[in-house]
C-alpha positions as CSV (number, residue, x, y, z in Angstrom):
1,M,-1.3,-12.8,35.1
2,S,-4.4,-15.0,35.3
3,A,-4.3,-18.6,36.5
4,A,-5.2,-19.9,33.1
5,E,-2.3,-17.9,31.6
6,K,0.1,-19.2,34.2
7,I,-1.0,-22.8,33.3
8,I,-0.5,-22.1,29.6
9,R,3.0,-20.6,30.1
10,A,4.1,-23.2,32.6
11,L,2.9,-26.3,30.6
12,Y,3.5,-24.8,27.1
13,P,6.2,-22.1,27.3
14,R,6.9,-20.0,24.2
15,Q,9.4,-21.5,21.8
16,S,12.9,-20.0,21.9
17,D,12.6,-19.1,18.2
18,D,9.1,-17.5,18.5
19,H,10.6,-14.4,16.9
20,N,11.3,-16.4,13.8
21,R,7.7,-17.7,13.8
22,L,6.5,-14.1,14.1
23,A,8.7,-13.0,11.2
24,A,7.1,-15.8,9.1
25,L,3.6,-14.7,10.1
26,Y,4.3,-11.0,9.2
27,R,5.6,-12.0,5.7
28,Y,2.0,-12.7,4.8
29,D,0.6,-9.3,6.0
30,A,-2.6,-11.1,6.8
31,L,-3.6,-10.1,10.3
32,N,-5.7,-7.1,9.3
33,A,-6.6,-8.0,5.7
34,P,-10.2,-9.0,5.1
35,A,-10.9,-12.8,5.0
36,G,-13.0,-12.8,1.8
37,E,-15.2,-15.6,0.5
38,D,-12.3,-18.1,-0.1
39,F,-11.3,-18.3,3.6
40,T,-14.9,-18.4,4.7
41,F,-15.6,-21.3,2.3
42,L,-12.7,-23.3,3.6
43,T,-13.8,-22.7,7.2
44,E,-17.4,-23.7,6.6
45,L,-16.1,-26.8,4.7
46,A,-14.0,-27.8,7.7
47,A,-17.0,-27.7,10.0
48,R,-19.0,-29.7,7.5
49,V,-16.5,-32.5,6.8
50,C,-15.8,-32.8,10.6
51,D,-19.5,-32.8,11.4
52,V,-19.2,-30.1,14.1
53,P,-20.9,-26.7,14.5
54,Y,-17.8,-24.5,14.8
55,A,-14.6,-24.0,12.8
56,F,-12.0,-21.2,12.8
57,I,-9.0,-20.0,10.9
58,T,-6.8,-18.3,13.6
59,L,-3.5,-16.5,13.4
60,L,-1.3,-15.9,16.4
61,D,1.1,-13.0,16.9
62,A,3.2,-12.4,20.0
63,E,0.4,-11.7,22.4
64,R,-3.0,-12.1,20.6
65,A,-4.9,-14.6,18.5
66,F,-6.8,-13.2,15.5
67,V,-9.7,-15.1,14.1
68,K,-9.4,-14.7,10.4
69,S,-12.5,-16.6,9.5
70,F,-15.2,-18.5,11.4
71,A,-18.2,-20.8,11.0
72,G,-20.9,-21.1,13.6
73,L,-19.6,-18.6,16.1
74,A,-18.3,-15.1,15.5
75,L,-15.1,-14.5,17.4
76,G,-12.7,-11.6,17.2
77,A,-9.2,-11.1,18.6
78,M,-8.4,-12.4,22.0
79,P,-5.3,-12.7,24.3
80,R,-3.1,-15.5,23.1
81,S,-3.2,-17.1,26.6
82,Q,-7.0,-17.5,26.3
83,C,-6.9,-19.3,22.9
84,Y,-6.7,-23.1,22.5
85,C,-4.6,-22.5,19.4
86,S,-1.7,-21.3,21.5
87,L,-1.2,-25.0,22.2
88,A,-1.4,-26.1,18.6
89,V,1.5,-23.8,17.3
90,L,4.0,-25.6,19.7
91,G,4.5,-28.5,17.3
92,G,2.9,-31.6,16.1
93,E,0.7,-32.3,13.0
94,T,-2.6,-32.4,14.8
95,S,-3.8,-31.2,18.3
96,E,-6.9,-32.8,19.7
97,I,-8.6,-32.5,23.1
98,C,-11.7,-34.7,23.4
99,D,-13.0,-32.9,26.5
100,L,-11.7,-29.4,27.2
101,S,-13.2,-29.3,30.7
102,K,-11.1,-32.2,31.8
103,D,-7.8,-31.0,30.5
104,A,-5.7,-28.9,32.9
105,R,-4.4,-26.8,30.1
106,T,-7.9,-25.7,28.9
107,A,-10.4,-26.3,31.7
108,G,-10.2,-22.7,32.9
109,L,-10.2,-20.9,29.6
110,P,-13.2,-18.6,28.8
111,L,-14.6,-20.6,25.9
112,T,-14.6,-23.7,28.1
113,I,-16.4,-22.1,31.1
114,E,-18.6,-19.6,29.3
115,A,-21.2,-20.1,26.5
116,P,-21.1,-22.0,24.2
117,F,-19.1,-24.2,26.7
118,M,-16.7,-25.8,24.2
119,R,-15.7,-29.4,24.9
120,M,-14.1,-30.9,21.8
121,Y,-11.2,-29.2,20.1
122,S,-9.2,-30.4,17.1
123,S,-6.8,-28.4,15.0
124,V,-4.0,-28.5,12.4
125,P,-1.2,-25.9,12.4
126,L,-1.0,-23.6,9.5
127,A,2.7,-24.3,8.6
128,T,4.8,-22.2,6.3
129,S,7.2,-23.6,3.8
130,D,10.1,-23.1,6.3
131,G,8.2,-25.0,9.0
132,Y,6.8,-22.3,11.3
133,A,3.2,-22.5,12.5
134,I,1.6,-19.1,12.1
135,G,-1.9,-20.2,13.3
136,T,-4.4,-23.0,13.0
137,L,-7.4,-24.4,11.2
138,S,-9.5,-25.7,14.1
139,V,-12.9,-27.3,14.6
140,M,-14.8,-27.4,17.9
141,D,-18.0,-28.7,19.4
142,S,-19.9,-28.1,22.7
143,K,-20.1,-31.9,23.1
144,P,-17.1,-34.1,24.1
145,G,-15.8,-36.3,21.3
146,C,-12.9,-36.8,18.8
147,L,-12.6,-36.8,15.1
148,S,-12.3,-40.0,13.1
149,T,-9.1,-40.8,11.3
150,S,-10.6,-39.8,7.9
151,Q,-11.8,-36.5,9.4
152,R,-8.4,-35.6,10.8
153,D,-6.9,-36.4,7.4
154,L,-9.4,-34.1,5.6
155,L,-8.7,-31.4,8.2
156,R,-5.0,-31.6,7.4
157,K,-5.7,-31.3,3.7
158,L,-7.9,-28.3,4.2
159,A,-5.2,-26.7,6.3
160,R,-2.8,-27.1,3.4
161,Q,-5.4,-25.3,1.2
162,V,-5.6,-22.5,3.7
163,M,-1.9,-22.0,3.6
164,A,-1.9,-22.2,-0.2
165,L,-4.5,-19.4,-0.1
166,F,-2.3,-17.3,2.2
167,E,0.7,-17.9,-0.2
168,L,-1.4,-16.8,-3.2
169,R,-2.6,-13.6,-1.5
170,A,0.9,-12.8,-0.4
171,N,2.2,-13.4,-3.9
172,E,-0.5,-11.3,-5.5
173,R,0.4,-8.4,-3.1
174,A,4.1,-8.7,-3.9
175,L,3.3,-8.8,-7.6
176,K,1.2,-5.7,-7.4
177,T,3.9,-3.9,-5.4
178,S,6.5,-4.8,-8.0
179,M,4.2,-3.7,-10.9
180,D,3.5,-0.4,-9.1
181,E,7.3,0.2,-8.6
182,L,8.0,-0.6,-12.3
183,E,5.2,1.8,-13.4
184,T,6.7,4.5,-11.2
185,L,10.1,3.9,-12.6
186,A,8.7,4.0,-16.1
187,T,6.7,7.2,-15.7
188,T,8.6,9.3,-13.2
189,D,11.6,11.6,-13.7
190,E,14.1,10.5,-11.0
191,L,15.4,14.0,-10.3
192,T,12.3,16.0,-9.9
193,G,9.8,13.4,-9.0
194,L,7.5,14.6,-11.8
195,H,6.3,12.7,-14.9
196,N,9.0,12.0,-17.3
197,R,8.7,13.4,-20.9
198,R,7.2,10.2,-22.3
199,S,4.6,9.9,-19.6
200,L,3.8,13.6,-19.8
201,M,3.1,13.4,-23.6
202,N,0.9,10.4,-23.1
203,R,-1.1,12.2,-20.5
204,L,-1.3,15.3,-22.7
205,S,-2.8,13.2,-25.5
206,F,-5.4,11.9,-23.1
207,E,-6.3,15.3,-21.7
208,V,-6.6,16.8,-25.2
209,A,-8.9,14.0,-26.2
210,R,-11.0,14.6,-23.1
211,T,-11.2,18.4,-23.6
212,R,-12.3,17.9,-27.2
213,R,-15.0,15.5,-26.2
214,F,-16.5,17.5,-23.3
215,R,-15.6,21.0,-24.6
216,T,-13.8,21.9,-21.4
217,P,-10.8,24.2,-21.0
218,L,-7.3,22.9,-20.9
219,S,-4.2,25.0,-20.2
220,A,-0.5,24.3,-20.2
221,V,2.2,26.1,-18.3
222,M,5.9,25.9,-19.5
223,V,8.5,26.6,-16.8
224,D,12.1,27.3,-17.4
225,V,14.5,27.9,-14.5
226,D,16.5,31.1,-15.3
227,H,20.3,30.9,-15.6
228,I,20.6,27.4,-14.1
229,K,23.9,27.2,-16.0
230,N,25.3,29.9,-13.7
231,V,24.4,27.7,-10.7
232,N,26.2,24.8,-12.3
233,D,29.3,26.8,-13.1
234,E,29.6,28.4,-9.7
235,F,28.5,25.7,-7.3
236,G,28.7,22.5,-9.4
237,H,26.2,20.3,-11.3
238,Q,25.1,18.6,-8.1
239,A,23.9,22.0,-6.7
240,G,22.1,22.6,-10.0
241,D,20.4,19.2,-9.7
242,E,19.4,19.9,-6.1
243,V,17.8,23.2,-7.2
244,L,15.7,21.4,-9.9
245,A,14.8,18.7,-7.3
246,V,13.5,21.4,-4.9
247,I,11.6,23.1,-7.6
248,G,10.1,19.8,-8.7
249,R,8.9,19.3,-5.1
250,L,7.5,22.8,-5.0
251,V,5.5,22.1,-8.2
252,R,4.1,18.8,-6.8
253,E,3.0,20.7,-3.6
254,N,1.2,23.4,-5.6
255,V,-0.7,21.4,-8.3
256,R,-4.1,19.8,-7.9
257,V,-4.8,16.1,-8.0
258,I,-6.2,16.4,-11.6
259,D,-3.1,18.4,-12.8
260,V,-0.2,16.7,-14.6
261,A,3.3,18.1,-14.0
262,G,6.3,16.7,-15.9
263,R,9.9,17.4,-16.8
264,Y,9.8,18.5,-20.4
265,G,13.5,18.5,-20.9
266,G,16.6,19.9,-19.2
267,E,15.5,22.6,-16.8
268,E,12.1,23.0,-18.5
269,L,9.0,21.7,-16.8
270,C,5.5,21.5,-18.2
271,I,2.2,21.6,-16.2
272,L,-1.1,20.6,-17.7
273,L,-4.1,22.2,-16.0
274,P,-7.4,20.4,-17.0
275,N,-10.7,22.4,-16.6
276,T,-8.6,25.6,-16.3
277,P,-9.1,28.5,-18.7
278,L,-6.3,30.9,-19.7
279,E,-6.9,33.4,-16.9
280,G,-6.9,30.7,-14.2
281,A,-3.7,29.3,-15.7
282,R,-2.1,32.7,-15.6
283,K,-2.9,33.1,-11.9
284,F,-1.5,29.7,-11.1
285,A,1.7,30.5,-13.1
286,E,2.2,33.8,-11.2
287,T,1.7,32.1,-7.8
288,L,4.2,29.4,-8.8
289,R,6.7,32.0,-10.1
290,S,6.6,34.0,-6.9
291,R,7.1,30.8,-4.8
292,I,10.1,29.7,-6.9
293,E,11.6,33.2,-6.4
294,A,11.1,33.0,-2.7
295,Q,12.7,29.6,-2.3
296,V,16.2,29.6,-0.8
297,H,18.4,26.8,-1.9
298,G,21.4,25.4,0.0
299,A,24.7,25.2,-1.9
300,G,27.2,23.8,0.5
301,A,27.9,26.5,3.2
302,R,26.2,29.1,1.0
303,T,22.7,29.8,-0.2
304,V,21.3,30.7,-3.6
305,T,18.0,31.8,-5.0
306,V,16.8,31.3,-8.6
307,T,13.9,32.6,-10.6
308,A,11.9,31.1,-13.4
309,S,10.2,32.3,-16.6
310,L,6.8,30.9,-17.4
311,G,4.7,30.7,-20.5
312,V,1.0,29.9,-20.6
313,G,-1.1,28.3,-23.4
314,S,-4.7,27.4,-23.5
315,F,-6.9,25.1,-25.6
316,N,-9.7,27.3,-27.1
317,H,-11.2,24.8,-29.6
318,M,-10.6,27.3,-32.4
319,D,-7.0,28.5,-32.9
320,I,-5.7,25.7,-30.8
321,D,-7.2,22.2,-31.4
322,D,-4.4,19.7,-30.8
323,A,-1.6,18.9,-28.3
324,E,1.2,20.2,-30.6
325,M,-0.4,23.6,-31.0
326,L,-1.1,23.9,-27.3
327,L,2.6,23.2,-26.4
328,K,3.8,25.6,-29.2
329,Q,1.6,28.4,-27.8
330,A,3.0,27.8,-24.3
331,E,6.6,27.6,-25.6
332,A,6.1,30.9,-27.6
333,A,4.8,32.6,-24.4
334,L,7.8,31.2,-22.5
335,Y,10.2,32.6,-25.1
336,R,8.5,36.0,-24.7
337,A,8.9,35.8,-20.9
338,K,12.7,35.2,-21.3
339,A,13.1,37.9,-24.0
340,N,11.3,40.4,-21.8
341,G,13.6,40.1,-18.8
342,R,12.9,36.6,-17.3
343,N,11.3,36.0,-13.9
344,R,7.8,36.7,-15.4
345,V,4.7,35.1,-16.8
346,E,3.6,35.6,-20.4
347,G,0.6,34.1,-22.2
């Protein structure tokens, strides 16, 4: 431990509830997020209103200080023991040292003894609504001096704007997360993890419109798990649901990013294959059929295997020119697969 660090920890020990302060800091998820123009503007404004060359927005975690935004001097992360702001989070509305070289707490710190040889330091804690200081808005100068009363007041007001911006960014992220979760709930089948029927049909309409416009191929594969009722009767409906869930995962692992897989209804799944002609869809369907057949499912202390019948339809811009006809062709092929012995691909 350096002499400066010993001085810092001796004169300004960590607060006993520093873990609560850190929890408040992490709520904002701001340590690694880019600053953006808004934080830069507030930092530059702080330097201007205080008539000093340097200003910083700094966040402090358990061991390090992260400079979120700066004006006049580019600084990155540094050990917390080497940062003036370590003093400012200990309490008080404003921390000011008129000559850093003459204060025992700061005289040996790197920014004091190395270029640009900081002398004046003034900061305001960035305080959360529950009273924890997660960092500071600070201004500095390489000449000794102090801020005027009006400058300190303006710095406090700017610090409140910085915190308001952190709150806004955090709320925006929370809102986006909530919206993403709601969208997932609205479009995803809970059991299989695939698109639900409504979402599948919406995507089908989009894909049909696109294939019409660009004259590209579009195929659909209907999948029906064979004799799933037997699994339900012998092992219980939970076992049947687990089989469907595993097959849903198997489908997700075997489709491309551009493909759309959904639960069409009951134990039937539907997979849309954009930019895929009929022959390519048949090959995909056969690969999927063989992987479903090879999958071993747990049913309590026992194991069970299932098979699937698959039907393939393809948009050819002649006989098939809309979503309904595409699905009807794939369904007709699926019925042939079931009628011809199941565990096969038709289409």
